[in-house]
Structures are given as structure tokens and as C-alpha cells.
N, C-alpha and C positions, 0 to 999 in steps of 0.2 A: 113719745112717738112709738107707735105699734110696729111690730116686726113686719117688714114689707116683703111679700113674695109675689113675683110675677113670672110667668113662664113664657119665654120667647121661643116659638117653634119656627124653624127655618127648613123648608124642604126645597132643596136645589133640584133642578131638572134631573131626571133619571139618566145615568150614564149608560145609555144603551149601546150595544155592540154595533159597529158600523155595518151597513148592508153588505159591503164587500167581503166581510168575514164569513157570512153565510155561504157565499159562493166559494170562498177559499176552503171551507170545511167540506163542502160537497165534492169539489174537485179532488182535494186531498184524500178523502175517503175512497172515491172511485179508483184513483190511480194506485193507491197502496193496496187495496183489496185485489186488484188485478195482478199486482206484483206478488202478493201472497200466494195466489193460485199458481203462478209460474214457479215459485220457489218450492211449494209443496210437491207439485207434480214432478219437477226435476229432481228434488231431494230424495223422494221415494224411489224414483227410477234408478238413480246412480248411487243410492245409499250414502248421501252426504249429510252428516249431522250438522255441519256448519250452515248449510242451506236451510235445513229443517228448523234449526234453532233460531235462525234469523227470520224464518217465516213466522215462527211463534212470536218473536219479538215484534215483527211488523203487524201481525194480527192483533196483538195487544194494543198497538198504537192505533189501528183502525177502530177498535172498540172504544179507545179513549177519545178519538175524534168524533165518533158517533154520540158518545155521552156528552161531550163538550157542546156539540151542536144542539143537542136536546136542552142542555142547560141554558144556552143563549136564547133559545126559543121561549123558555119559561121566564127569562128576564123581561120579556115584553108583555107578559100577562099582568094585568093590573091587580092591585091589592084589593082585598075584600074584607068582610067582617071577621072571618076566621084567620086570614093571613094578612094582617094589617101592613106588613112590610113587603107583601108580594111573595114571589118565589125565588128571589135572588140568591138565597142561601143555598139553593140546589147547585149553583155553580161551584161553591166551596166543597160541598159533599162529593160532587163529581170529581173534582181535582184530587180529593183524598182517596176516592175509590180507584181512580186511575193509577195512583201511586202504589196502592196495595196490590192491585192486579199485576202490575209489572214486577213487583218484588216477589210475588208468589210464582210467577212464570219462570224466574231465573233459577228457582230451586230445581225444577224438573230438568232444565237445560244443563245445569251443573252436574246433576246426578248422572245423566246420560254421557256427558263429556268425560267424566272420570272413567266410566266403564269403557268407552271407546279408546281412551288413552292407553288402557291396559291391553286392549285388543284392537289395534288399528286395522282398518280394512282398505284394500286398494280401490281408489276412486279416480275418475277422469278430471284432472285439474283444469283442462281447457273449458269444459262445460261449466264448472264452478265459476271460473273467471268471467265468462260471458254473461251468465245470469246475474252475478254480482255487479257487473258493469251497468246492466240495465237498472239495477237497484240504485246506483249512484245518481243516475239521471232522474229517476222518479222521486227519490227521497229529497234530493237537493232542490228540484223544481217545486215540490210540494212545500218544503220549508220556506222558500222565498215568498210564498203566498202569505205567510204569517209574519214576515220580517218587519213590516212597517208598524204593526200593532203589538209586537212581542213584549214591550215594556208597559203596556196599558192594562193587561189582564193576565191573571195567573194561568188560566187554561190555554190562552193563546201562547204564552211563554212556554208552557209545558209541551204544547204541540210543536212549536218551533224547535225546542231543544231535542225532543225525541226524534223528529224527522232529520235534523242535522246529525245527530248521533248515529242514526240509521245509515246515513250517507257515508259517514266515517267508517262504520263497521263494514259496509259494502266495499269500500276501498281496500280495507285490510283483507277482505275475503278474495278480492281480485289478485292482490299480491300473493296471498297464500295459494290460490289456484295455480298461478304461474309457477310458483316454487314446487308445488306437487307435480306438475307436468314435467318440469326439467330435472328435478332432483329425486322424485319419487318419495318424498317425505310424507307419507300418508298420515302420520301422527299429527301433522299440522291441522288437519280437518277438525278433530276434537279440541285441539289447543286453541283454535280460533273461536270455538264455542265458549271456552273459558273466558277469552277476551271479551266476547259479546256480553257475558254475564257481568264482568267488571264495568263495562261501559253503561249498561242498564242501571246497575247499582249506583254509580256515581251521578248519572243524570236524573235519577229518580229520588234520591235521598233528600235533596233540598226541597223538592216539590212535596214530598211526604211531610217534612217538618213544617213548611209554610201552611199547607192545607190543614194539618192537624191543629196548629195554633189558631187559625181562623175558625175552625169548627168548635173550638173551646172558647170562642169570643175573646181571644187574645188580641193584643194591639197589633194591627197590620204592620208589615215590614216597612212600608213606605210612610209610616207616621212615627214621629218622635214626640212623646208626651211632654217632655221637658221643653222642647222647642215650641210646642203649642202654648205653653204657659209663658215662655219668654216673649213670644209674639203678642200675646194678650196684654201683658204688662206694658207694652210699648204703645198701646192704644190709649189716647188721652181720656182720662176719667176712670180707667180701670185700676182698682186698688189691689185686687187679687182674683185668682181663678183657681178654685179647688174642687175636691170631689169630682175629679175628671174621669170620665169613663169613655173609652173609645173601643169600638168593635167594627167588624166588617158586616155589611148587609149582603154583599155579594163579592165576587172577585174584582168588581169594578167600583163599588161604592162603600164609603165608610161613614159611620155615624158617631156623634159625640153628645154627651150630656155633661153639664158642669154647673157649679154654683159660681155666679159672677158677683163679686163684691164691689160696690160703688161707694163713694163718699156719702155721708149722711145728708149733705146739702143737695144732692143730685135730684133734679126735678124729673117728672115722668117724661117730659119732652126730651130732656138731655139723655135720659136712660135709653129711649128709643134710638137716638142717634148713635150712642155708644155701642149698643148691641148690633146695630146695622154695620158699623165700621169693623167691629170685632169679627162678625160672621164673614165679612168680605176678606179679612186677613186669613181666617181659618180655611176658607175655600182654597186659598193658594197653598195650603198645607195638606191637601188631599182629604179634606173633610167635606162631605156632601150634604149630610143631614145634621142639623145642629139644634139642640134644645138647651136653653139657658135659664136657670132659675136665679133671679136677682135678689141680692141682699144689700143691706146698708152697713157701712163700716161701723164696728163697735158692737154689733149685735150677733148673737149666736143663731146659726141656722138650725132647723129642726134636727138634723143629724147630729150636730154638735151638742144640742140639748140632751139628746138621748145618751150621749157618751159621758156626760157629766152627772 
């Protein structure tokens, strides 16, 4: 019996971003840019590093939202001869770029914060508290726009986490502003900037790790290769699943290629049914595009022949 190879290609429907996300990004971008303008003008006028550094943080988030919106638009662009998978990978590269931009921005904030700690300046705490209170409302309401879809996409999760962390930072600045007004602790202003740096670092680090892994075609966080193999072996007729490769096509879609081993007696009709059942099981494991190369039990596949 000759070595049997067949390729089963399965293309699940594209996991497109919901239409409401497009609106969410536009509203989020508009509101936060408006708040950045308020913080910059006020921060310059009263010489508050906390407001200026938070403005820099918020501006970076506005940039991240714009890039994410751009990435979602590209997800809808159809594949072509040069980009056979479409442009979904841009959503991963955008997530990586967002993380890098945020990490770079905290360097400048930290440097200025240390300088101000050594030489604190008198500033009006009331003004700081009022502006920060506006920030709580804008950031929290913007974050809620992404709440429903936060676990479905890396960029949406990044937007949600950044906006919520912005709201927490604004709350801390309100408290600091009140303390400055009553206690005249002017060193609190640069100290709050250091706190902002820590918040950005904590919220961005995981996004950086996840996006870097996907950029290098690592296995997505929501996929367990061992679990995929276990699920495959439970499908009637499957003897083994090896040479498994899993990677992300975008922040919303994952792909898999593998060698599927069937018993030597399996007919072509049975093979089709087994592959159909297996693909159905894998779809429930966050795999959207599946390519299976079938083999018969007791025979070496091409890769194994080269190894021997």
C-alpha cells in the first residue's frame, strides 16, 4: 500500500471585529484627545508634572486607539496573491508597537519626576483635583465601551486595560490634589508621576509579552497544544496527531497545521468524516483555520523519512 497523503484545508469564517467596536474606538479617541488638550493646557499653566505626565500617558493611549482602529479596518481587507492571509497580522504588530510606545513614554516621565522630587514647586491642588476628576469620568466611560469585547481581542483588551488604569491614575491624582491643597505637600505632584510610571509599566508588560510572542508566531495564550492533541485523540478513528504547528493570523484568529494519523483500514469516505469531526472539535479550542495532512498508521510521513 502506497504512502497516502491528502490535505484537508478548512477556512472558518473570518472573525471580524463587531461594528460597535468601530464606534467605540472613535468615541474613545475623541473623548481622550479632548481630555489630553485640557491636561496639557492646565498642566503648563499651573506647572503640574502630574497633569503633564498623565497627559503624555493619555496621548499615548489615544495613539494606541488610533493604531488599533487602523488595524481593525485592515482586518476587513480581503486577502490577495501577495498577502494570502490578508492583513490580519497588522493587529498583532500594532499591539506590539502600542506596548513599546508606552514603555518609552514612561522613561521621560520618570526622569522629570525625579528632578521635580529634588526641587518641588508650589502648585494649586484644587485645579489638579478638578481636572483629574474630569479624567475619571472620561476614562471610565471610554473603558466601558470596550468592556463587552475585552476578552475577544488583544487590542480591545489593551484599550480597556489602559483606559481603566487611566481612570485609577486620575483618581489618585484627585486625592493627591486635595492633599496638596490642605497640607501643601508639593512633593506629592512628582511622586504621583512616579506612581503613573508604575501603573503604565504593570499594565503594559503583559501586552508586550503577548504581542511579542504572537509576532514571533508563538502559540497564542488562549491555545494549549497538549489540549488540542487530547481533544483530537477523543475523536473516533484518530490514532495520532503530530507535527502540530499553531500560530496567530491576527489578534482574533488562530491557524493550525498538523499530521493526522488514521488506521490503515480507513476508507476515503471515513477519512472525510473523521476530519470534519476533528475540525469541529478544534474550532471549540480557538482554532479558526485548519490544514490537516493525513497519514495511515504504520507508515512514516515525509518529515519522519527525512529524520531517519
